[in-house]
KOLDRENKE-710532 format. One record per residue (C-alpha): residue number from 1; residue in one letter; x, y, z. Coordinates in nm, 4 decimals, padded with zeros to 6 digits. Layout:
R   pos   code         c1         c2         c3
R   NUM      A          X          Y          Z
...
// end
This chain:
R   pos   code         c1         c2         c3
R     1      X    00.0000    00.0000    00.0000
R     2      X    00.1020    00.3627   -00.0356
R     3      X    00.2869    00.4912    00.2677
R     4      X    00.1741    00.8112    00.4366
R     5      X    00.4783    01.0310    00.5018
R     6      X    00.3398    01.3651    00.6159
R     7      X    00.0159    01.5506    00.6671
R     8      X   -00.1408    01.5978    00.3226
R     9      X    00.1249    01.3953    00.1363
R    10      X    00.1779    01.0381    00.0227
R    11      X    00.4647    00.8397   -00.1193
R    12      X    00.4601    00.5229   -00.3282
R    13      X    00.6802    00.2261   -00.2297
R    14      X    00.9983    00.1870   -00.4328
R    15      X    00.8920   -00.1424   -00.5898
R    16      X    00.5887    00.0190   -00.7533
R    17      X    00.5957    00.1631   -01.1075
R    18      X    00.7770    00.4881   -01.1721
R    19      X    00.4723    00.7106   -01.1490
R    20      X    00.2288    00.7396   -00.8634
R    21      X   -00.0985    00.7266   -01.0564
R    22      X   -00.1338    01.0996   -01.1160
R    23      X    00.1484    01.1595   -01.3608
R    24      X    00.4016    01.2751   -01.0993
R    25      X    00.7231    01.0790   -01.0674
R    26      X    00.7701    00.8925   -00.7425
R    27      X    01.1138    01.0479   -00.7266
R    28      X    00.9542    01.3804   -00.6355
R    29      X    00.8579    01.2075   -00.3135
R    30      X    00.5281    01.3761   -00.2388
R    31      X    00.1968    01.4890   -00.3854
R    32      X   -00.0893    01.6625   -00.2147
R    33      X   -00.3914    01.4639   -00.1041
R    34      X   -00.7326    01.5909   -00.2043
R    35      X   -00.9760    01.6929    00.0686
R    36      X   -01.1599    01.3586    00.0731
R    37      X   -00.8333    01.1728    00.1242
R    38      X   -00.7483    01.4075    00.4101
R    39      X   -01.0901    01.3402    00.5636
R    40      X   -01.0348    00.9633    00.5415
R    41      X   -00.6982    01.0084    00.7136
R    42      X   -00.8619    01.2046    00.9924
R    43      X   -01.1380    00.9504    01.0530
R    44      X   -01.1622    00.5862    00.9497
R    45      X   -01.4927    00.5776    00.7582
R    46      X   -01.6047    00.2385    00.8866
R    47      X   -01.5399    00.3436    01.2459
R    48      X   -01.8115    00.6064    01.2045
R    49      X   -02.0715    00.3419    01.2910
R    50      X   -02.0099    00.4063    01.6618
R    51      X   -02.0696    00.7778    01.6108
R    52      X   -02.3881    00.7077    01.4131
R    53      X   -02.5356    00.5253    01.7104
R    54      X   -02.4272    00.8082    01.9415
R    55      X   -02.5610    01.0813    01.7132
R    56      X   -02.8886    00.8938    01.6845
R    57      X   -02.9402    00.9755    02.0530
R    58      X   -02.8029    01.3288    02.0322
R    59      X   -02.9815    01.4402    01.7142
R    60      X   -02.8833    01.5749    01.3714
R    61      X   -02.7369    01.9013    01.5015
R    62      X   -02.4699    01.7058    01.6897
R    63      X   -02.3173    01.5763    01.3623
R    64      X   -02.0082    01.7722    01.2460
R    65      X   -02.0884    01.8664    00.8826
R    66      X   -01.7394    01.7644    00.7733
R    67      X   -01.8392    01.4024    00.8438
R    68      X   -02.1507    01.3981    00.6233
R    69      X   -01.9613    01.2267    00.3387
R    70      X   -01.8387    00.9489    00.5680
R    71      X   -02.1981    00.8353    00.6236
R    72      X   -02.1851    00.6977    00.2688
R    73      X   -01.9572    00.4179    00.3895
R    74      X   -02.2616    00.2964    00.5834
R    75      X   -02.5141    00.3488    00.3051
R    76      X   -02.6569    00.6847    00.4145
R    77      X   -02.6240    00.9839    00.1815
R    78      X   -02.6767    01.3367    00.3061
R    79      X   -02.8598    01.5509    00.0506
R    80      X   -02.8506    01.9317    00.0498
R    81      X   -03.2006    01.9467   -00.0994
R    82      X   -03.3434    01.7797    00.2101
R    83      X   -03.1613    01.9254    00.5139
R    84      X   -03.1574    01.6874    00.8074
R    85      X   -03.2432    01.3823    00.5945
R    86      X   -03.0445    01.1071    00.4252
R    87      X   -03.0881    00.8678    00.1354
R    88      X   -03.0446    00.4949    00.2061
R    89      X   -02.8775    00.2632   -00.0463
R    90      X   -02.8576   -00.1093    00.0146
R    91      X   -02.6319   -00.3821   -00.1230
R    92      X   -02.8309   -00.6396   -00.3231
R    93      X   -02.5782   -00.8543   -00.5113
R    94      X   -02.6988   -00.9578   -00.8576
R    95      X   -03.0333   -00.7936   -00.7760
R    96      X   -03.1683   -01.1085   -00.6093
R    97      X   -03.4126   -01.0615   -00.3193
R    98      X   -03.6607   -01.2764   -00.1340
R    99      X   -04.0044   -01.1549   -00.0322
R   100      X   -03.9090   -01.1185    00.3364
R   101      X   -03.6227   -00.8880    00.2432
R   102      X   -03.8458   -00.6859    00.0109
R   103      X   -04.1079   -00.6466    00.2841
R   104      X   -03.8413   -00.5202    00.5226
R   105      X   -03.7415   -00.2587    00.2646
R   106      X   -04.1079   -00.1697    00.2086
R   107      X   -04.1555   -00.1259    00.5840
R   108      X   -03.8562    00.1070    00.6048
R   109      X   -03.9961    00.3052    00.3116
R   110      X   -04.3400    00.3267    00.4709
R   111      X   -04.2274    00.4010    00.8257
R   112      X   -03.9185    00.6153    00.7635
R   113      X   -03.9022    00.7123    00.3962
R   114      X   -04.2371    00.8793    00.3260
R   115      X   -04.3388    00.5788    00.1198
R   116      X   -04.1224    00.6426   -00.1874
R   117      X   -03.8124    00.4819   -00.3356
R   118      X   -03.6213    00.4164   -00.6558
R   119      X   -03.4961    00.1103   -00.8378
R   120      X   -03.1476    00.1858   -00.9720
R   121      X   -02.9375    00.0961   -01.2744
R   122      X   -02.7220   -00.1276   -01.0518
R   123      X   -02.9994   -00.3670   -00.9456
R   124      X   -03.0506   -00.1823   -00.6234
R   125      X   -03.3088    00.0127   -00.4233
R   126      X   -03.2728    00.3605   -00.2745
R   127      X   -03.5011    00.5135   -00.0119
R   128      X   -03.5291    00.8772    00.0972
R   129      X   -03.6116    01.0899    00.3995
R   130      X   -03.4130    00.8884    00.6546
R   131      X   -03.3230    01.0641    00.9813
R   132      X   -03.0203    01.0036    01.2021
R   133      X   -03.2535    00.8920    01.4823
R   134      X   -03.3859    00.6077    01.2633
R   135      X   -03.0520    00.4759    01.1406
R   136      X   -02.9720    00.2196    01.4129
R   137      X   -03.3115    00.0521    01.3810
R   138      X   -03.2814    00.0503    00.9996
R   139      X   -02.9339   -00.1044    01.0122
R   140      X   -03.0555   -00.3765    01.2463
R   141      X   -03.3720   -00.4402    01.0439
R   142      X   -03.1696   -00.4947    00.7280
R   143      X   -02.9242   -00.7214    00.9068
R   144      X   -03.2097   -00.9307    01.0452
R   145      X   -03.3149   -01.0301    00.6914
R   146      X   -02.9645   -01.0776    00.5531
R   147      X   -02.9188   -00.7376    00.3910
R   148      X   -02.6791   -00.4518    00.4540
R   149      X   -02.5835   -00.1062    00.3345
R   150      X   -02.2120   -00.0934    00.4146
R   151      X   -01.9690    00.0616    00.1671
R   152      X   -02.2316    00.1438   -00.0948
R   153      X   -02.1193    00.4999   -00.1655
R   154      X   -01.8246    00.7347   -00.2044
R   155      X   -01.4844    00.5621   -00.2368
R   156      X   -01.6133    00.2058   -00.2316
R   157      X   -01.7173   -00.0678   -00.4713
R   158      X   -02.0800   -00.0453   -00.5745
R   159      X   -02.3408   -00.3192   -00.6030
R   160      X   -02.1902   -00.6158   -00.7892
R   161      X   -02.4229   -00.6777   -01.0807
R   162      X   -02.5075   -00.9846   -01.2858
R   163      X   -02.7763   -01.1072   -01.5213
R   164      X   -03.1091   -01.0781   -01.3334
R   165      X   -03.2146   -01.4118   -01.4848
R   166      X   -02.9032   -01.5996   -01.3810
R   167      X   -02.9826   -01.9659   -01.3332
R   168      X   -03.3079   -01.9357   -01.5266
R   169      X   -03.2354   -01.8573   -01.8912
R   170      X   -03.1124   -02.0451   -02.1971
R   171      X   -02.9066   -01.7360   -02.2903
R   172      X   -02.6701   -01.8068   -02.0028
R   173      X   -02.3316   -01.9767   -02.0097
R   174      X   -02.2655   -01.9551   -01.6331
R   175      X   -02.4773   -01.8923   -01.3231
R   176      X   -02.3343   -01.5913   -01.1375
R   177      X   -02.5418   -01.5773   -00.8178
R   178      X   -02.2700   -01.7200   -00.5947
R   179      X   -01.9922   -01.5324   -00.7737
R   180      X   -02.1476   -01.1888   -00.7286
R   181      X   -02.2313   -01.2524   -00.3638
R   182      X   -01.8924   -01.4066   -00.2822
R   183      X   -01.7023   -01.1262   -00.4541
R   184      X   -01.9012   -00.8590   -00.2705
R   185      X   -01.8436   -01.0271    00.0654
R   186      X   -01.4715   -01.0605   -00.0026
R   187      X   -01.4388   -00.6864   -00.0664
R   188      X   -01.6335   -00.5642    00.2372
R   189      X   -01.4419   -00.4411    00.5396
R   190      X   -01.1290   -00.2405    00.6210
R   191      X   -00.9076   -00.3930    00.3497
R   192      X   -01.0831   -00.1972    00.0759
R   193      X   -01.2531    00.0807    00.2684
R   194      X   -01.0022    00.3322    00.1324
R   195      X   -00.9778    00.3142   -00.2454
R   196      X   -00.9210    00.6336   -00.4480
R   197      X   -01.2688    00.6533   -00.6014
R   198      X   -01.5898    00.4602   -00.6711
R   199      X   -01.5594    00.1192   -00.8373
R   200      X   -01.8148   -00.0769   -01.0429
R   201      X   -01.8033   -00.4529   -01.0992
R   202      X   -02.0213   -00.6620   -01.3317
R   203      X   -02.0007   -01.0439   -01.3360
R   204      X   -02.2280   -01.1604   -01.6132
R   205      X   -02.2736   -01.5095   -01.7530
R   206      X   -02.5514   -01.4006   -01.9909
R   207      X   -02.4789   -01.3832   -02.3642
R   208      X   -02.7072   -01.0796   -02.3944
R   209      X   -02.4675   -00.8503   -02.2015
R   210      X   -02.7613   -00.7225   -01.9993
R   211      X   -02.5282   -00.5704   -01.7358
R   212      X   -02.3360   -00.3508   -01.9829
R   213      X   -01.9881   -00.4835   -01.9069
R   214      X   -01.8027   -00.2096   -02.0942
R   215      X   -01.9394    00.0586   -01.8624
R   216      X   -01.7801   -00.0989   -01.5536
R   217      X   -01.4385   -00.0724   -01.3898
R   218      X   -01.4341   -00.4525   -01.4101
R   219      X   -01.6655   -00.6244   -01.6556
R   220      X   -01.6703   -01.0029   -01.6888
R   221      X   -01.8491   -01.1558   -01.9870
R   222      X   -01.9096   -01.5198   -02.0858
R   223      X   -01.6323   -01.6915   -02.2793
R   224      X   -01.4772   -02.0338   -02.3295
R   225      X   -01.1112   -02.1218   -02.2859
R   226      X   -00.8914   -02.4276   -02.3131
R   227      X   -00.7581   -02.6556   -02.0407
R   228      X   -00.5597   -02.9325   -02.1980
R   229      X   -00.7818   -03.0825   -02.4649
R   230      X   -01.1043   -02.9586   -02.3075
R   231      X   -01.3081   -02.6457   -02.3683
R   232      X   -01.4129   -02.4895   -02.0365
R   233      X   -01.6580   -02.2073   -01.9549
R   234      X   -01.5430   -01.8869   -01.7923
R   235      X   -01.5139   -01.5156   -01.8489
R   236      X   -01.3241   -01.2611   -02.0515
R   237      X   -01.2371   -00.9378   -01.8713
R   238      X   -01.2590   -00.5685   -01.9601
R   239      X   -01.1385   -00.2928   -01.7289
R   240      X   -01.1543    00.0829   -01.6840
R   241      X   -01.5061    00.1739   -01.7929
R   242      X   -01.6658    00.4853   -01.6459
R   243      X   -01.9527    00.6968   -01.7744
R   244      X   -01.9410    01.0100   -01.5603
R   245      X   -01.7763    01.3488   -01.6278
R   246      X   -01.7052    01.5137   -01.9614
R   247      X   -01.4461    01.2478   -02.0356
R   248      X   -01.6187    00.9063   -02.0188
R   249      X   -01.4493    00.5906   -02.1400
R   250      X   -01.5589    00.2429   -02.2348
R   251      X   -01.3685   -00.0404   -02.0683
R   252      X   -01.0800   -00.1983   -02.2602
R   253      X   -00.9921   -00.5694   -02.2843
R   254      X   -00.7488   -00.7024   -02.0236
R   255      X   -00.6803   -00.9968   -02.2578
R   256      X   -00.7427   -01.2418   -01.9750
R   257      X   -00.9603   -01.5511   -01.9337
R   258      X   -01.0718   -01.6656   -01.5879
R   259      X   -01.2676   -01.9650   -01.4683
R   260      X   -01.5414   -01.9193   -01.2069
R   261      X   -01.3097   -02.0250   -00.9239
R   262      X   -01.0686   -01.7416   -01.0123
R   263      X   -01.3183   -01.4564   -01.0420
R   264      X   -01.3133   -01.3294   -00.6841
R   265      X   -00.9337   -01.3460   -00.6603
R   266      X   -00.8977   -01.1518   -00.9852
R   267      X   -01.1378   -00.8793   -00.8715
R   268      X   -00.9466   -00.8486   -00.5436
R   269      X   -00.6153   -00.8248   -00.7288
R   270      X   -00.7419   -00.5472   -00.9569
R   271      X   -00.8863   -00.3612   -00.6595
R   272      X   -00.5538   -00.3956   -00.4763
R   273      X   -00.3587   -00.2455   -00.7656
R   274      X   -00.6110    00.0380   -00.7857
R   275      X   -00.6027    00.0970   -00.4095
R   276      X   -00.2239    00.1116   -00.3964
R   277      X   -00.1584    00.3131   -00.7130
R   278      X   -00.4659    00.5193   -00.8000
R   279      X   -00.4678    00.8980   -00.8036
R   280      X   -00.5330    01.0472   -00.4591
R   281      X   -00.4586    01.4047   -00.5556
R   282      X   -00.7162    01.4962   -00.8225
R   283      X   -01.0553    01.3292   -00.7761
R   284      X   -01.1511    01.4051   -01.1343
R   285      X   -00.8711    01.1704   -01.2407
R   286      X   -00.9051    00.9104   -00.9681
R   287      X   -01.1077    00.6415   -01.1462
R   288      X   -00.9343    00.3212   -01.2555
R   289      X   -00.9303    00.4310   -01.6201
R   290      X   -00.6737    00.7037   -01.5511
R   291      X   -00.4287    00.4576   -01.3968
R   292      X   -00.4664    00.2259   -01.6977
R   293      X   -00.4301    00.5183   -01.9367
R   294      X   -00.1091    00.6299   -01.7679
R   295      X    00.0520    00.2893   -01.7402
R   296      X   -00.0824    00.1185   -02.0503
R   297      X   -00.2801   -00.2036   -02.0382
R   298      X    00.0290   -00.4282   -02.0503
R   299      X    00.1878   -00.2758   -01.7406
R   300      X   -00.1463   -00.2760   -01.5623
R   301      X   -00.1979   -00.6446   -01.6400
R   302      X    00.1564   -00.7216   -01.5195
R   303      X    00.0865   -00.5510   -01.1860
R   304      X   -00.2419   -00.7399   -01.1463
R   305      X   -00.0604   -01.0657   -01.2224
R   306      X    00.1988   -00.9914   -00.9515
R   307      X   -00.0730   -00.9411   -00.6914
R   308      X   -00.2711   -01.2420   -00.8100
R   309      X    00.0354   -01.4641   -00.7925
R   310      X   -00.0343   -01.6566   -01.1113
R   311      X   -00.0297   -01.5862   -01.4819
R   312      X   -00.3701   -01.6153   -01.6419
R   313      X   -00.4299   -01.7272   -02.0010
R   314      X   -00.5186   -01.4831   -02.2743
R   315      X   -00.8816   -01.4047   -02.3477
R   316      X   -01.0948   -01.6963   -02.4589
R   317      X   -01.3602   -01.7245   -02.7269
R   318      X   -01.6268   -01.4607   -02.6615
R   319      X   -01.9744   -01.6060   -02.6092
R   320      X   -02.1690   -01.2794   -02.6217
R   321      X   -02.4292   -01.2463   -02.8944
R   322      X   -02.2895   -00.9981   -03.1501
R   323      X   -02.6235   -00.8195   -03.1941
R   324      X   -02.8617   -00.9081   -02.9080
R   325      X   -03.2358   -00.8764   -02.9601
R   326      X   -03.3545   -00.5722   -02.7606
R   327      X   -03.6829   -00.7532   -02.6935
R   328      X   -03.4846   -01.0161   -02.5019
R   329      X   -03.1974   -00.8125   -02.3611
R   330      X   -03.4102   -00.6239   -02.1062
R   331      X   -03.5885   -00.9404   -01.9807
R   332      X   -03.9297   -00.7706   -01.9955
R   333      X   -04.2403   -00.9795   -02.0627
R   334      X   -04.3482   -01.3389   -02.0021
R   335      X   -04.0900   -01.5972   -02.1097
R   336      X   -04.0205   -01.9656   -02.0391
R   337      X   -03.7346   -02.0570   -01.8090
R   338      X   -03.4945   -02.3466   -01.8558
R   339      X   -03.6871   -02.5170   -01.5751
R   340      X   -03.9714   -02.7035   -01.7409
R   341      X   -04.3178   -02.5676   -01.6662
R   342      X   -04.1916   -02.2388   -01.5188
R   343      X   -04.1835   -01.8862   -01.6591
R   344      X   -04.0592   -01.5479   -01.5492
R   345      X   -04.2543   -01.2248   -01.5735
R   346      X   -04.0547   -00.9048   -01.6263
R   347      X   -04.2335   -00.5757   -01.5559
R   348      X   -04.1421   -00.2187   -01.6497
R   349      X   -04.1388    00.0239   -01.3567
R   350      X   -04.1773    00.3692   -01.5180
R   351      X   -03.8578    00.5697   -01.4412
R   352      X   -03.7800    00.3225   -01.1594
R   353      X   -03.9881    00.5206   -00.9077
R   354      X   -04.1825    00.3051   -00.6610
R   355      X   -04.4112    00.3397   -00.3620
R   356      X   -04.4057    00.1361   -00.0434
R   357      X   -04.7455   -00.0194   -00.1172
R   358      X   -04.6149   -00.1354   -00.4554
R   359      X   -04.3189   -00.3060   -00.2890
R   360      X   -04.5570   -00.4847   -00.0520
R   361      X   -04.7730   -00.5888   -00.3463
R   362      X   -04.4690   -00.7194   -00.5353
R   363      X   -04.3655   -00.9293   -00.2358
R   364      X   -04.7180   -01.0693   -00.2107
R   365      X   -04.7210   -01.1640   -00.5792
R   366      X   -04.3835   -01.3369   -00.5479
R   367      X   -04.5283   -01.5457   -00.2640
R   368      X   -04.8557   -01.6167   -00.4389
R   369      X   -04.7308   -01.7015   -00.7862
R   370      X   -04.3571   -01.7614   -00.7643
R   371      X   -04.0965   -01.8971   -00.5248
R   372      X   -04.0784   -01.5961   -00.2878
R   373      X   -03.8016   -01.4528   -00.5074
R   374      X   -03.7718   -01.1161   -00.6857
R   375      X   -03.5058   -01.0065   -00.9327
R   376      X   -03.4074   -00.6447   -01.0012
R   377      X   -03.2697   -00.5420   -01.3414
R   378      X   -03.0121   -00.2904   -01.4644
R   379      X   -03.2905   -00.1024   -01.6415
R   380      X   -03.4721   -00.0182   -01.3140
R   381      X   -03.7321   -00.2919   -01.3647
R   382      X   -03.8425   -00.6034   -01.1719
R   383      X   -03.8906   -00.9732   -01.2432
R   384      X   -04.0946   -01.2404   -01.0673
R   385      X   -03.9302   -01.5742   -01.1549
R   386      X   -04.0395   -01.9353   -01.1118
R   387      X   -04.4062   -01.8788   -01.1966
R   388      X   -04.5856   -02.1991   -01.3042
R   389      X   -04.6732   -02.1355   -01.6659
R   390      X   -05.0328   -02.2303   -01.5966
R   391      X   -05.0571   -01.9350   -01.3525
R   392      X   -04.9087   -01.6590   -01.5679
R   393      X   -05.2482   -01.5404   -01.6951
R   394      X   -05.3711   -01.5000   -01.3376
R   395      X   -05.0580   -01.3008   -01.2489
R   396      X   -05.1069   -01.0763   -01.5506
R   397      X   -05.4523   -00.9894   -01.4196
R   398      X   -05.3223   -00.8552   -01.0869
R   399      X   -05.3661   -00.4784   -01.0242
R   400      X   -04.9920   -00.4091   -00.9827
R   401      X   -04.9314   -00.5148   -01.3415
R   402      X   -05.1613   -00.2413   -01.4634
R   403      X   -04.9014    00.0075   -01.3381
R   404      X   -04.5947   -00.2086   -01.3996
R   405      X   -04.6666   -00.3520   -01.7401
R   406      X   -04.4978   -00.6636   -01.8840
R   407      X   -04.6009   -00.5457   -02.2335
R   408      X   -04.5411   -00.1686   -02.2449
R   409      X   -04.4917    00.0506   -02.5486
R   410      X   -04.1454    00.0460   -02.7027
R   411      X   -04.0781    00.3945   -02.5653
R   412      X   -04.1698    00.3125   -02.2060
R   413      X   -03.9843   -00.0178   -02.2271
R   414      X   -03.6554    00.1533   -02.3045
R   415      X   -03.6778    00.4483   -02.0642
R   416      X   -03.4047    00.4771   -01.7975
R   417      X   -03.3558    00.7858   -01.5794
R   418      X   -03.1429    00.9141   -01.2949
R   419      X   -03.2796    01.0486   -00.9663
R   420      X   -03.3282    01.4123   -01.0660
R   421      X   -03.3120    01.7454   -00.8910
R   422      X   -03.5523    01.6615   -00.6068
R   423      X   -03.2933    01.4403   -00.4381
R   424      X   -02.9583    01.5115   -00.6055
R   425      X   -02.7795    01.8459   -00.5890
R   426      X   -02.5900    01.7710   -00.9124
R   427      X   -02.9053    01.7280   -01.1227
R   428      X   -03.0262    02.0266   -01.3242
R   429      X   -03.3916    01.9274   -01.3651
R   430      X   -03.6615    01.6811   -01.2621
R   431      X   -03.5367    01.4011   -01.4855
R   432      X   -03.7956    01.1466   -01.3738
R   433      X   -04.0984    01.3711   -01.4069
R   434      X   -03.9919    01.5411   -01.7287
R   435      X   -03.8701    01.2260   -01.9042
R   436      X   -04.1881    01.0403   -01.8103
R   437      X   -04.3966    01.3222   -01.9592
R   438      X   -04.1848    01.3147   -02.2770
R   439      X   -04.2152    00.9356   -02.3005
R   440      X   -04.5941    00.9494   -02.2600
R   441      X   -04.6189    01.1983   -02.5468
R   442      X   -04.3876    00.9883   -02.7623
R   443      X   -04.5769    00.6659   -02.7030
R   444      X   -04.8984    00.8328   -02.8220
R   445      X   -04.7276    00.8938   -03.1549
R   446      X   -04.5069    00.5814   -03.1588
R   447      X   -04.7013    00.3121   -02.9745
R   448      X   -04.5372    00.0089   -03.1393
R   449      X   -04.4577   -00.2523   -02.8739
R   450      X   -04.2118   -00.4406   -03.0948
R   451      X   -03.9778   -00.1441   -03.1479
R   452      X   -03.7771   -00.0849   -02.8316
R   453      X   -03.6570    00.2755   -02.8069
R   454      X   -03.3548    00.3056   -02.5788
R   455      X   -03.3955    00.6466   -02.4144
R   456      X   -03.1559    00.7137   -02.1273
R   457      X   -03.1816    01.0353   -01.9262
R   458      X   -02.9214    01.1892   -01.6924
R   459      X   -02.9596    01.4997   -01.4807
R   460      X   -02.5954    01.6047   -01.5184
R   461      X   -02.2547    01.5042   -01.6557
R   462      X   -02.2152    01.2338   -01.3905
R   463      X   -02.4303    01.0200   -01.6220
R   464      X   -02.6156    00.8084   -01.3661
R   465      X   -02.8777    00.7589   -01.6377
R   466      X   -02.6083    00.6228   -01.8771
R   467      X   -02.7141    00.8659   -02.1494
R   468      X   -02.4057    00.8135   -02.3669
R   469      X   -02.4498    00.4352   -02.3795
R   470      X   -02.7899    00.4548   -02.5433
R   471      X   -02.9159    00.4960   -02.8989
R   472      X   -03.0772    00.8169   -02.7706
R   473      X   -02.9547    00.9958   -02.4590
R   474      X   -03.0602    01.3126   -02.2823
R   475      X   -02.8430    01.5179   -02.0475
R   476      X   -03.0232    01.7848   -01.8468
R   477      X   -02.9213    02.1445   -01.9004
R   478      X   -03.0539    02.4955   -01.8414
R   479      X   -03.1130    02.7521   -02.1130
R   480      X   -03.2380    03.1061   -02.1437
R   481      X   -03.5568    03.1797   -02.3358
R   482      X   -03.7426    03.5103   -02.3420
R   483      X   -03.5324    03.6360   -02.0553
R   484      X   -03.6063    03.3332   -01.8338
R   485      X   -03.3926    03.0328   -01.7404
R   486      X   -03.5815    02.7128   -01.8255
R   487      X   -03.5278    02.3368   -01.8275
R   488      X   -03.3866    02.1653   -02.1312
R   489      X   -03.1666    01.8838   -02.2581
R   490      X   -02.8558    01.8163   -02.4602
R   491      X   -02.9366    01.5306   -02.6975
R   492      X   -02.6996    01.2424   -02.7770
R   493      X   -02.7338    00.9695   -03.0374
R   494      X   -02.5512    00.6558   -03.1470
R   495      X   -02.4316    00.5018   -02.8223
R   496      X   -02.3945    00.1248   -02.8230
R   497      X   -02.2058   -00.1616   -02.6604
R   498      X   -02.0602   -00.4802   -02.8036
R   499      X   -01.8103   -00.5419   -03.0805
R   500      X   -01.8590   -00.1963   -03.2312
R   501      X   -01.8994   -00.0156   -02.9013
R   502      X   -01.9065    00.3616   -02.9046
R   503      X   -02.0282    00.6449   -02.6879
R   504      X   -02.3144    00.8560   -02.8160
R   505      X   -02.2367    01.1872   -02.9845
R   506      X   -02.3991    01.5146   -02.8909
R   507      X   -02.6241    01.6097   -03.1828
R   508      X   -02.8202    01.8978   -03.0316
R   509      X   -02.7399    02.1382   -02.7493
R   510      X   -02.9836    02.3136   -02.5209
R   511      X   -03.3136    02.1970   -02.6624
R   512      X   -03.6266    02.3017   -02.4737
R   513      X   -03.8507    02.0307   -02.3319
R   514      X   -04.0983    02.0816   -02.6163
R   515      X   -03.8162    02.0910   -02.8698
R   516      X   -03.6664    01.7729   -02.7251
R   517      X   -03.9993    01.5925   -02.7610
R   518      X   -04.0337    01.6957   -03.1258
R   519      X   -03.6744    01.6124   -03.2128
R   520      X   -03.7038    01.2681   -03.0546
R   521      X   -04.0356    01.1981   -03.2269
R   522      X   -03.8852    01.2849   -03.5648
R   523      X   -03.5708    01.0803   -03.4997
R   524      X   -03.7581    00.7725   -03.3830
R   525      X   -04.0199    00.7925   -03.6574
R   526      X   -03.7463    00.8207   -03.9197
R   527      X   -03.5769    00.5148   -03.7761
R   528      X   -03.9025    00.3203   -03.7833
R   529      X   -03.9516    00.4106   -04.1493
R   530      X   -03.5987    00.3093   -04.2456
R   531      X   -03.6318   -00.0252   -04.0670
R   532      X   -03.9648   -00.0911   -04.2345
R   533      X   -03.8442    00.0016   -04.5834
R   534      X   -03.8060   -00.3002   -04.8157
R   535      X   -03.4551   -00.3942   -04.9192
R   536      X   -03.3471   -00.2724   -05.2600
R   537      X   -03.3806   -00.5254   -05.5400
R   538      X   -03.0502   -00.6656   -05.6660
R   539      X   -02.9179   -00.5028   -05.9823
// end
């Protein structure tokens, strides 16, 4: 690990590469720590749990404001828009929940969170309006049902994602439920409580790439390799993806193949290299990508190999579908499982916003029709698996599915949004409310259910809505019209993942809400017409 040598400085050990992760030679000896690093030096973030219990008795005013950020190590996020209140983010590996866990979350939402919450793009749930006085009881309630919220924000690894249908679908090469959970557990605790910046991991055995591997710091995708004369299943690895800021990057291949038994060790090795060498001076250049960019992928792989203690084979044969069907990739609708006689039902949750009573209803339906299990997707939607096929019609008739449709319009099916200005001080407008209104207008004009329109909406450059990964992306902005400052969007087009991956390009700046709606309607309608046009006859 890097060695602290003086207040506000750090020095890399001599055996490490010749630069310290921020472009400054180790020979200079020192570089300034940013303010978050200084805060982490002053107070161990995980040790704050004792203060949280004390402050719960003493009240919000007893909390030193400088420690607000450290609450994120325990899953509580202070928000300037709601003084005195926190957001709660849990850890739900691979998005797999049982009905008892979902009811516990629904109870917290009802009793402490004003009955509202959000499904996220990392198979997670966030609740609002949490007070310091309620935190101990919430922590204990989550622990009682096998959930937790530790290390879910700030300089920690985020929810480890995987295909929400893992173990259920014929598109899958490997079941990742145990891998995502085991990897998350192995990274929790003091060993990795102090990494330079946030860190996203996706472990996906699904050929549809439904977890968007190239947007993650570590993305594992299904592949086959060779052991002796045998072909074995495993994963190829990409590293360094990040979508936020004005300088996003897609992950690059590590040229490495790992079997299931090696996945957790590899993730730990990569995290170790990042922890010990990442930039701790400039937070805008602290993500893993910047270390890889400085060193080059070969040197980075060599350092990972040293930590891992074994040389891994080169990448295997990719098993991802080259052009996945969008009607299958999002796992929406009623589809048969690999288990005979069972189906799953995927439902669209408009903008990911949910109410406590809807969470209770979802838990009840999982008990009544399924196996007490619920799956959360990367598109902010939900799945009830293991439904006897003979009962799917009865499930489709339940009231909740009138709001959360398994057969929505193509526009609503592809809508993904960030939190918005109500609960995030970075957001520039009400992304959920505005994007839902835009989508409703678009679906009136473009109601086709067989044409999925990928529309991703972010409230700012941090790109929590993944707007540059989508065929159409919106980034909130503000513009002046008739002497007034009003809401608007920058419009991006052409984002995609896979073999020909690319980030979307900005095609229109500062469009009004009305202008955005018209531009999107024209763009989508034109695309529909081109797809429907007959192929030209051969000469």
